[in-house]
Structure formats: structure tokens, C-alpha cells
C-alpha positions as CSV (number, residue, x, y, z in Angstrom):
1,X,-54.9,-12.2,19.2
2,X,-51.1,-12.0,19.0
3,X,-49.8,-9.6,16.3
4,X,-47.4,-12.3,15.1
5,X,-46.6,-15.9,15.9
6,X,-44.6,-18.9,14.9
7,X,-45.5,-22.5,15.7
8,X,-42.7,-25.1,15.4
9,X,-41.4,-23.1,12.5
10,X,-38.4,-24.3,10.4
11,X,-37.1,-22.2,7.6
12,X,-34.2,-23.3,5.4
13,X,-31.9,-21.9,2.7
14,X,-31.5,-24.9,0.5
15,X,-30.5,-27.6,3.0
16,X,-29.2,-25.2,5.6
17,X,-31.7,-24.4,8.4
18,X,-31.8,-20.8,9.5
19,X,-34.7,-21.2,11.9
20,X,-35.4,-24.5,13.6
21,X,-38.5,-25.6,15.5
22,X,-39.2,-22.0,16.6
23,X,-42.4,-21.4,18.7
24,X,-42.9,-17.8,19.7
25,X,-45.7,-15.2,20.1
26,X,-45.4,-11.5,19.6
27,X,-48.0,-9.7,21.8
28,X,-49.4,-6.3,21.3
29,X,-47.1,-3.4,22.2
30,X,-43.4,-2.9,21.7
31,X,-41.1,-6.0,21.5
32,X,-37.4,-6.2,21.0
33,X,-35.9,-9.0,18.9
34,X,-32.3,-9.7,19.9
35,X,-29.6,-12.2,18.9
36,X,-26.1,-12.4,17.6
37,X,-25.3,-12.4,13.9
38,X,-26.7,-15.6,12.3
39,X,-29.3,-16.1,15.0
40,X,-32.2,-16.1,12.5
41,X,-33.7,-12.7,13.3
42,X,-33.7,-11.4,9.7
43,X,-35.0,-14.8,8.4
44,X,-37.8,-14.7,10.9
45,X,-38.8,-11.2,9.8
46,X,-38.7,-12.1,6.1
47,X,-40.9,-15.1,6.9
48,X,-43.4,-12.9,8.7
49,X,-43.4,-10.6,5.7
50,X,-44.3,-13.5,3.4
51,X,-41.0,-13.4,1.5
52,X,-39.9,-16.8,2.7
53,X,-42.0,-19.9,2.9
54,X,-41.8,-22.2,6.0
55,X,-40.1,-25.6,5.4
56,X,-42.3,-26.9,8.2
57,X,-44.5,-25.6,10.9
58,X,-46.5,-22.4,10.5
59,X,-46.4,-18.6,11.1
60,X,-49.0,-15.9,11.0
61,X,-49.2,-12.1,11.2
62,X,-52.4,-10.3,12.4
63,X,-54.2,-13.6,12.1
64,X,-53.1,-14.1,8.4
65,X,-51.0,-17.1,7.3
66,X,-47.6,-16.2,5.9
67,X,-47.7,-19.1,3.5
68,X,-51.0,-18.1,1.9
69,X,-51.6,-14.4,2.5
70,X,-48.2,-12.7,2.1
71,X,-49.4,-9.8,-0.1
72,X,-52.3,-9.1,2.2
73,X,-49.9,-9.1,5.2
74,X,-47.6,-6.6,3.6
75,X,-50.5,-4.2,3.1
76,X,-51.1,-4.1,6.9
77,X,-47.5,-3.8,8.2
78,X,-44.7,-1.4,7.8
79,X,-41.0,-2.2,7.4
80,X,-38.1,0.1,8.2
81,X,-35.1,-1.8,6.7
82,X,-31.5,-1.4,7.8
83,X,-30.3,-0.5,4.3
84,X,-31.3,2.6,2.4
85,X,-34.4,2.0,0.4
86,X,-35.2,5.3,-1.4
87,X,-35.7,5.6,-5.2
88,X,-33.0,7.8,-6.9
89,X,-34.4,11.0,-8.4
90,X,-37.4,11.3,-6.2
91,X,-38.0,13.9,-3.6
92,X,-39.2,12.9,-0.1
93,X,-42.9,13.6,-0.5
94,X,-43.2,11.9,-3.9
95,X,-41.3,8.8,-2.6
96,X,-43.4,8.5,0.6
97,X,-46.6,9.0,-1.4
98,X,-45.5,6.3,-3.8
99,X,-44.9,3.9,-0.9
100,X,-48.5,4.5,0.2
101,X,-49.8,3.8,-3.3
102,X,-47.8,0.5,-3.3
103,X,-49.7,-0.4,-0.1
104,X,-53.0,0.1,-1.9
105,X,-53.8,3.7,-1.0
106,X,-55.5,6.0,-3.5
107,X,-53.1,8.6,-4.9
108,X,-54.7,11.7,-3.4
109,X,-55.0,10.0,0.0
110,X,-51.4,8.8,-0.2
111,X,-50.1,12.3,-1.0
112,X,-52.0,13.8,2.0
113,X,-50.7,11.2,4.3
114,X,-47.1,11.6,3.0
115,X,-47.2,15.3,4.1
116,X,-48.5,14.3,7.5
117,X,-45.9,11.6,8.3
118,X,-43.0,13.7,6.9
119,X,-44.1,16.5,9.3
120,X,-44.4,13.9,12.2
121,X,-40.9,12.5,11.4
122,X,-39.3,16.0,11.4
123,X,-38.8,16.3,7.6
124,X,-41.6,18.8,6.9
125,X,-39.2,21.5,5.7
126,X,-37.2,19.1,3.6
127,X,-40.1,17.3,1.9
128,X,-39.3,18.6,-1.6
129,X,-35.6,17.9,-1.5
130,X,-34.2,14.9,-3.3
131,X,-33.4,12.1,-0.9
132,X,-29.9,11.8,-2.2
133,X,-29.1,15.2,-0.6
134,X,-30.2,14.0,2.8
135,X,-27.9,13.3,5.8
136,X,-27.7,9.9,7.4
137,X,-30.1,11.0,10.1
138,X,-32.6,12.3,7.6
139,X,-32.4,9.1,5.6
140,X,-33.3,7.1,8.7
141,X,-36.3,9.3,9.2
142,X,-37.4,8.9,5.6
143,X,-37.3,5.1,6.0
144,X,-39.5,5.5,9.0
145,X,-41.9,7.8,7.2
146,X,-42.4,5.4,4.3
147,X,-43.1,2.6,6.7
148,X,-45.8,4.7,8.5
149,X,-47.6,6.3,5.5
150,X,-50.3,3.6,5.1
151,X,-51.2,3.4,8.8
152,X,-49.8,-0.1,9.5
153,X,-51.0,-2.1,12.5
154,X,-47.5,-3.6,12.9
155,X,-44.2,-2.0,12.3
156,X,-40.8,-3.8,11.9
157,X,-37.8,-1.6,12.7
158,X,-34.5,-3.0,11.7
159,X,-31.6,-1.1,13.4
160,X,-33.5,2.2,13.5
161,X,-30.6,4.2,15.0
162,X,-28.0,2.8,12.7
163,X,-25.4,5.5,11.9
164,X,-27.0,8.2,14.0
165,X,-25.1,10.7,16.2
166,X,-26.2,10.9,19.9
167,X,-28.8,13.7,19.2
168,X,-30.2,11.9,16.2
169,X,-30.4,8.6,18.2
170,X,-32.3,10.3,21.0
171,X,-34.8,11.8,18.6
172,X,-35.3,8.5,16.8
173,X,-35.9,6.6,20.1
174,X,-38.4,9.3,21.1
175,X,-40.3,8.7,17.9
176,X,-40.3,4.9,18.3
177,X,-41.6,5.3,21.9
178,X,-44.3,7.6,20.7
179,X,-45.3,5.3,17.9
180,X,-45.5,2.2,20.1
181,X,-47.1,3.8,23.2
182,X,-49.1,6.7,21.8
183,X,-50.2,5.8,18.3
184,X,-51.7,2.4,18.8
185,X,-49.1,0.7,16.5
186,X,-47.4,-2.5,17.5
187,X,-43.7,-2.4,17.0
188,X,-40.9,-5.0,16.7
189,X,-37.5,-3.5,17.1
190,X,-34.5,-5.5,15.8
191,X,-31.3,-4.0,17.1
192,X,-27.8,-4.9,18.3
193,X,-27.8,-1.8,20.5
194,X,-29.3,-3.1,23.7
195,X,-29.9,0.3,25.3
196,X,-32.1,1.2,22.4
197,X,-34.2,-1.9,23.0
198,X,-34.3,-1.2,26.7
199,X,-35.4,2.3,26.1
200,X,-38.3,1.5,23.7
201,X,-39.5,-2.0,24.4
202,X,-41.7,-3.6,27.0
203,X,-40.8,-7.2,26.1
204,X,-37.8,-8.9,24.7
205,X,-37.2,-12.1,22.6
206,X,-33.7,-13.5,22.3
207,X,-32.7,-15.9,19.6
208,X,-29.6,-18.0,19.0
209,X,-28.9,-20.4,16.2
210,X,-32.4,-20.1,14.9
211,X,-34.1,-21.0,18.2
212,X,-35.7,-19.1,21.1
213,X,-33.5,-18.9,24.2
214,X,-35.2,-16.3,26.3
215,X,-38.3,-14.1,26.3
216,X,-40.3,-12.0,28.8
217,X,-40.9,-8.5,29.9
218,X,-37.8,-6.3,30.3
219,X,-38.5,-5.9,34.0
220,X,-38.8,-9.7,34.6
221,X,-35.7,-10.5,32.7
222,X,-33.7,-7.9,34.6
223,X,-34.5,-9.4,38.0
224,X,-31.7,-11.2,39.7
225,X,-31.7,-14.6,41.4
226,X,-31.6,-14.7,45.1
227,X,-31.3,-11.5,47.1
228,X,-28.8,-9.0,45.5
229,X,-28.1,-5.4,46.4
230,X,-25.8,-2.7,45.0
231,X,-23.9,-0.8,47.7
232,X,-22.0,2.4,47.3
233,X,-19.5,3.4,50.0
234,X,-17.8,6.7,50.7
235,X,-14.5,5.2,49.6
236,X,-13.2,1.7,48.8
237,X,-13.1,-0.5,52.0
238,X,-11.5,-4.0,52.0
239,X,-12.5,-4.3,55.6
240,X,-16.2,-3.8,54.7
241,X,-15.9,-6.6,52.1
242,X,-14.4,-8.9,54.8
243,X,-17.1,-8.0,57.3
244,X,-20.0,-8.5,54.8
245,X,-18.6,-11.9,53.8
246,X,-19.1,-13.0,57.4
247,X,-22.8,-12.4,57.1
248,X,-23.0,-15.1,54.3
249,X,-22.9,-12.6,51.5
250,X,-21.1,-13.3,48.2
251,X,-19.3,-10.4,46.6
252,X,-20.3,-10.5,42.9
253,X,-18.4,-7.5,41.7
254,X,-16.4,-4.5,43.0
255,X,-15.8,-1.3,41.1
256,X,-14.1,1.3,43.1
257,X,-16.3,2.2,46.1
258,X,-19.3,0.3,44.6
259,X,-20.0,-3.4,45.0
260,X,-22.8,-5.9,44.3
261,X,-23.6,-8.4,47.0
262,X,-25.7,-11.6,46.9
263,X,-27.4,-13.8,49.5
264,X,-29.5,-16.9,49.2
265,X,-33.3,-16.7,48.7
266,X,-33.8,-17.3,52.4
267,X,-32.0,-14.2,53.5
268,X,-34.2,-11.5,55.0
269,X,-33.4,-7.8,55.6
270,X,-30.1,-7.6,53.7
271,X,-30.0,-3.8,54.5
272,X,-29.5,-4.6,58.2
273,X,-26.5,-6.8,57.4
274,X,-25.0,-4.1,55.2
275,X,-25.2,-1.5,57.9
276,X,-23.9,-3.8,60.6
277,X,-20.9,-4.7,58.4
278,X,-20.4,-1.0,57.7
279,X,-20.4,-0.2,61.4
280,X,-18.0,-3.0,62.2
281,X,-15.6,-1.9,59.5
282,X,-16.1,1.8,60.1
283,X,-17.2,2.2,56.4
284,X,-19.8,4.8,55.4
285,X,-22.7,3.7,53.1
286,X,-23.7,6.3,50.6
287,X,-26.3,4.3,48.7
288,X,-28.1,1.0,48.9
289,X,-30.6,-0.4,46.4
290,X,-31.9,-3.7,45.0
291,X,-29.7,-5.0,42.2
292,X,-31.0,-5.3,38.6
293,X,-29.3,-7.0,35.7
294,X,-28.8,-4.9,32.6
295,X,-30.3,-6.1,29.4
296,X,-26.8,-6.8,28.2
297,X,-26.3,-9.2,31.1
298,X,-29.6,-11.0,30.1
299,X,-28.5,-11.2,26.5
300,X,-25.0,-12.5,27.3
301,X,-26.4,-15.2,29.6
302,X,-28.9,-16.2,27.0
303,X,-26.4,-16.7,24.1
304,X,-23.6,-18.2,26.2
């Protein structure tokens, strides 16, 4: 069973559609939800949370209908929102425990779990401090802790590294990877930082104007069409580029001594052609490897 799905889903704000005819399935594991501002990502998450009702079509989370079982859905999922969500005047352990009680946990169980998840999120020594005194990185961690306290089966993370310095970002991404790959919790990461999604997610969904424009595994989406290779020379060589063009190669990009070359699908053994062109032009090949698109390339192509 998919952890979340939408079938011909349309969601409107008044007369304005935010999601239109969307059909998508979120499988188990870690999935990245991408799209430019206004693509409908937040609307889709709010619909899955049961806060918005579909105008038409249907949506479900963990086998439960968003139109009929919103409260039950929210008891089984966790949400780490982009904005701060703490309650002024509460320390960390009281706040996280309270979040557990809101999800239906007994008070003593919620308090015990609050201590556990704060320790897991790296806030064990600061658990009795008021959240207002926390740094930006600590506030991000407290949002993650309150989303985890009740043991959700599905976790929505909205911009989890927002405002973090490089060290804090690395630590947060490590936590997200551990949650999705080591704790048996399904994760949906909504982020505009494509390297974050590439580091933590196995699959990607790209939206534009309320519709699905691309989906698949990260590895599959990064594959290039035809036969493409990345070549690094000892030094830039215009003669090499001229020689390789005679083999039928198309020079896609050149950056200093590095270039990306492409042939048609019928081309076999591009390495031999590269080395023959290098010998003819007296260029020295330092590195040769199959080319892969970055996730940013995939994203830009999808929303173009």
C-alpha cells in the first residue's frame, strides 16, 4: 500500500485552483517533493493532512481518506513545518511531551518519549531550557523532535535545513537519512535546496502549476539521453574538441579542461573515440566517466 496518494485531485481556494487533476503515489521510503513557488506543494501537503478538502477527485494517507478521516490521519503522521511552531513559555521537554499528548499519547508515555527524541535530536542537554533561548539550529531540531515524539509512520519535512549553517545542515541531513533509512519511518522532504533532496531521498516528485511534471527514482531521473561522457584533460585543448567532433560527438559543455560529450544511442565504445581523438590532437586524458545530470538539471527541465 502506498503511504500517500492522490487520484485526479483538484483543490481550489475559492475559484482559483491550486492543484488540478493530480494523480500521484508516494511509495514507502524517502521521497522529495519539488517545485517552484506556487507549484501546489504546500496545498498538497495540507490536503494530505486533512486541512483542505478536495474540490474533486480523492486523496488518501496510509489507506485513510483525507476527506473523512483527517483527525485519524494526523495522529499517525508527523509534520515539521517551515515556520517556528513552539509555544512561548514552555521548555523543550514540556513542549515535545505536550505534542505527544495532542497526538493521543498518555501523559507519562509522552514525557518518556519526549526525553528520548530530544536526546536523539541532539537536544538532551538543553531539554529544560525555554525554546525562546534556542539558536536557529536548535529550533529546527525541536521542530523535528515534536514531529517524531508519537512514533509516526509518515513524516512531512518542510524545508528542514532552512536557516542552518553548513555544520547544522550536515547534521540535520544525517538525521533525516537515519530516520528514513534506519528507523522504518516514511519521509516526504519538501525543499528548494536540491542537494538536500539528492542527499536524503530515493525518489523525487516534481510539480508545476498544480500538476505533476516528473517523477521517478533519483538515479533514473539523472540518467542522460543517448551516450554521454564527461572528459577531463590535462589542459584545455581546442584541437581535441575539433578531433572529437569528427567522430560524430556533440560538445554539450566546456569548462576549462573539462567537457561533456554526447553521441547518438547507436554509438558503441565512446571511450575508444575519446582516446583516438586525444592521440590525434596530442591531448592527455586525465579522467573519463559516464555523464549524469544533476537533480538541478532534472528540475529545470521539468519546470521549463
